[in-house]
C-alpha positions, 0 to 999 in steps of 0.5 A: 505521508506521501512519496515520489515512488513506490520504492522510496515508500517501501525502503522507508519502511524498511529503515524504520523497521530496521531502527527499532521504531515501535509501530502499531501498523504501517500500511501501504497504498500505492497511488491507484489505491489512493485515487480510488479511496480519494474517490469512495471517501472525498479524500485528497491525498496527493495522487502518490504511494503513501504510507499510513503509520500508527503509533501507541504509547503517551503523547510524549513517545508518539510525538517522539516516535511520529518526529523519528518516522517524518525524518526517516521518511523525508531521507526517502524522499517523502513529499510531506508527513501529515501527522493526525492528532486527533481522534476524529482525524485518525478514525477518517483516515483508517476508515478510508483504509479499511474501505479500500477494497470497496473503493478498488471495486468502485473504480471500475463499475461491473468489475469483480476482484481476484485478491492476490496475498503475497509476503516476502522477507522485508528486505525483499519487499521493494524488489517484490512490489515493483515486479508485480507492478511492472507485470500489472503495467504491462497487462490489460488488467487493472491491479491497485496494490496495498499492504501490511507492509511492515510484515512484508505482506501486500495485495494486489487486487486484481479488477476483471469483467467477470464475463471476459474468459480473457480477464480472468485467464490473464488475472490467474497468470499474473497471480501465479507470477506473483506466487512464483516471485514471493517464492523466488524471494524467499 
């Protein structure tokens, strides 16, 4: 499901976890990652932050869990919750997510990636991702963000020209700020 803002998506994750709703996995893609995945995998998701959620159980239990999640997402401004109940649709969606790294690399041909890995308490996740996104936006280095937000973990994929010392230094600075932020946020 898509969201108007990164903050709305992450607060939906926090409420979902706090509600005790059992999820097999919950992944986050920012708008830049969605754009890269659309181009690479032939998807047509709206260019907004998205959550990808998977539930396990009997068909009835999964339907109930999906309905509960859809209500939580709607409360946080979801732009729509699309439920994939056919195996081929789920496979295509998760294949797109698993190819996100390659999709991001393809979005800036010739670049190499500096992959960051940040984990914070789930209650501080929105703050961490928003501050990271602001740092990247103020930088000349692109850095789509995705993550396993159900456990407070996210990655910025910083794309640099391998011949540019300035871009490499900027990526190191951004990664350092992310590490400092993670420590500050617990």
